[in-house]
N, C-alpha and C positions, 0 to 999 in steps of 0.2 A: 410464454415460451421464451427461453433465454436466447440471446443473440451474441455473436462475436463478430465484430466488424473488421474487415481487412481491406478497406478501400485503397490504402496505400500498402507498400511492401514492408512497412515497419514491423519488426518482430518484438520491439520493446514497447511495453504498455505503461502509460502514465496513469497512476491511480490518484484521484482526488479524494483524500480522506476527509470527508465532512465530519465524521464522528459525531460529537455532541456540539459542534460549533454552531448549530442551528439554535441553540439556547432553549430548546423545547418548543420552538415556534414552528408550526407546520408550514405556514406560508414562507418563512425563511428557508426551510428545508427544500421546498419545491423550487423556489427561486434560485437557490444555490445549485441545484441540479441543472437548471437551464443555463446558468452562467458558466458552470464548469464544462458543460457540453458545447454550447454555441459559441461562447467567447474564447474559452481556454482550450477546447478540443481535447479534453482528457478522454482517455479510453474507458476507464473504469471509475465509477463513482461509489464510494464506500461509506457506510454508516456503522453504527455499533448497536448491539442489543445486549441488554443486561436484565436480569431479574433481581433487583436489589435485595429483596427479602430472602432469596435463596443464596445470593452471593455473599451477603454480609452477615456477620454474627450479630446477636442482639446488641452487644456493646458497640460494635462498629456502626450499626444502623443508627443508634441513638446518640452517637458522639457528635460534637460540633465539627463542621467542615474545618480542615486544617488551615484554610485561608478564607476566613469569613467573608471577605469582600467579593469572593468569587462564588459564594453559595447562592443557590436558588431555593433553599428550604431552611427550616428552622434547625434541622440536624442533617448529618451526612446522608442518611437514608432518604429523607424527604428531598434533599437536593438531587440525589440520583433518580428518584421517582419522577421528579419534575422534568428531567431531561429525556425520559423514555417515551418512545412511541410504541403503541400496541402493534400487534402483527398485522392487523388490517391496514394500518397506515403504512407499514413497511411494504405491504403488497401494492399500495398506491405509489410509493416511492419507486418500486421496481418497475411498475407499469410506465411511470413517467420517464425513467431512464431508457427503457426500451422504445418508447415513442420517439425518442431523440437518437435512436440507434447507438445507445451506449450500454455498457454492462453495469448492472447493479450488483453490489456485494455488501456484506456486513461482517464485522468482527462479532464473535460470540464469546461471552464471558462465563457461561454456566450451561448446564445441560438443558434446562427449560428453554433458554434462548436458542440453543442449538436445534432443538426439536422444532421450534417455531420457524427459524430461518430455513432449515432443511425443507420444510413444507412448501416454501416458495420456489424451490428448485433453482437456486442460483448456480452459475457455473463455477463459482469459487466462494469459499468461506475462509475467513482469517481467524487465527488464534493469536491474541496479543502476547507480547513478551511476558506479561504478568501471569499468564496461564499456560505457558508452553510445557509446564511440568504437572499440569492438572490431568493426570492420566485417565481418570474416569470420563472426563470431557473428551479427551482424544479418543478413547475407546468408543464412545458413542458415535463420534464422527466416522471413525474407521468402519464401524459396523453398519451404519445406516446412511452413509453419504458416499457416493462413488465418483465424485468429481474432485477438482483441485482443492487441496487443503494447504493454505498458506500459513506459515509459522514464523513469527519474528523471534530473533535470538538476543534481544536486549536483556541485560541483567542475567546472563546465562554463562556459566563456565563450560570448559571443554568437556568435562565429565558428564555434565547434564546434557550437553549437545549430543554426545554419543548415546546417551540413554534414549533421547528422542529418536535418533536414527534407528537404533535397535528395535524400538517399539514399533515404528512404522514398517521396518523390514519383516519383523515377526508376523505382521498382519498383511503382508504382501501389498503394502500401500506406498512403497517408496516412489513409484511413478506418479502418484497423486500429490506428492509433497513438493512444496516450494519453500525454501528457507531464505530468510531475509537477514542480511547484515544490518545491525541496528544498535544504536546507543540510546538508552532510555534516559535522556536528560532533555529538559524543555525550557529554552532552546539549548542545544548542545554546542560547546565551544569547538572551534575548528580542530584543535589538537586532540579532541576526544572523538571525532567522527570515525577515525580508524578505518578509512576507506579500503585499505588493503585487506580487510576482512572479507570483502567481496571476492578478491583474488584467491584467498585461502579456501573459501567455500566452493568456488568454481573448481579449483584444483582437486579438492577432496571428494566432491559429490556430483560433478557434472554428469558422469555416466551412470549414476545410481538413482538420482531423483529427477523430478520433472524439470526444475530449473531453479535459478538463484535470483533473488531480488535485493533491493536496497531500500530501507525505510529511513528517511532522513528527517531529523528534527532540528536542523541547523537554520540559520538565517541566510537568506539570499539563494541564488541559483548557480553560483559560480563553479560548484564542484560536482553536481549531480551527473554531468556527462562523463565524469571519470568512471562512475560505476558502470556505464555502458561499455567503455573501453576495457574494463576488467571482466566483462562477461555477464553483467546483470541483465535480466530480461523484464523485470518489473521495477519501476521507480515509484515509490509511494511518498507523497507529501501531504501534510495536513493543509486543509483549504478553509479559508474564511473570507467573508466579505469585508471585514474590518478588524485589523489586528488589535485595536483598542477596545473591542467588545469585552463584556464580562465573561470570564471563564478561564480555565487554566491552559488550554491548548492554543489560544489565538496567537500568543507571542511566538510560538514555534510554527506558525502557519504561513502560507503564502496567500496574498490577496489576488484577485482576478488577473491583474496585469502581470504579476510575477509568475503565476501558473501558466498563463498564455505564453510568456516569453520562454519559460522552461520547456514547454512542449516544442516550441520552434527550435530551441538549442538541441534538444534530444534528437529530433528528426535530422538536423544537419549533421550532428555527430555520428549518428548511425549510418547515414549515407557516406560519410567520409571514411568510416572504418572499413577499408577494404584494401586488397592488393590490386595492382593494375590488372585489368582483364587481359591485357597483352602488353608486351614491352613498350610499344609506342602507341599511345591512345590516338583515336581519330582527331580529338581536339588539339593534339600536338602537331599534326601533320603540316599545317600551314606555317607554323612558327619554325618547324624543323627545316622546311624548304627555304625559308628566308634567312635563318640565323645559324643553323648547325654548321660547324666547321669540323672537318675531319682531317687531321694532319698526322701522317704517319712518317716514321723515320726508319 
């Protein structure tokens, strides 16, 4: 059974994107869930699901990894196979998340993976930027999945973005859709983060879709809270136990202390983002009595 925890009044959800940072090690994956939950207090813990033989062409499968030092197999296909967990272990990952009162999710990269993850009945499924124009995949989700569909917009022009919107609108699925401002670079330079894309998406789509998110691949935690001030309701960051580990995503990931501090900053920012409940707050009354001078002429 899926859970959604609202022990605090926070409407902003922090997603710890473990992805493939477990390096194909089941014990690491379970340990990362525990740390993301207990130490970092992430709200959602997300993995990835691929079927490499369906996803890759024969040539792509048998080609060498573009960065051999990060490869876990003799070719790119074997590398991807090594990093995959079967659906039974994803079921165990989901159960682990829920035992810690956290939400499990996964990105899906192909229809077979979508079928498998849908069978687990998560409350949200993510489409990565690389596949946001994979309309057979989107069609399958729209037809067989009735909960939140999160879509990243990295590597996507405005014409393609509108195609995605029209696709979901035609299928009466706009209220299931969450769009993420995203720059697909790992790690991304500050000048390319383009945080005002969050503001644009909020302006264009707030009353049409479920909500807006921000998927960050930058270093540090100094700017994520800006996304909240611009209206993002989901903040997604890659998560690792060690940024020096083998793999392509670790360099753009947060280690446990970074994710923990980010959660704290996001909560503080969300609490601060309000108008005064009344012109003079109760916390001001004592200082007003002592210090306030009113001089009229």
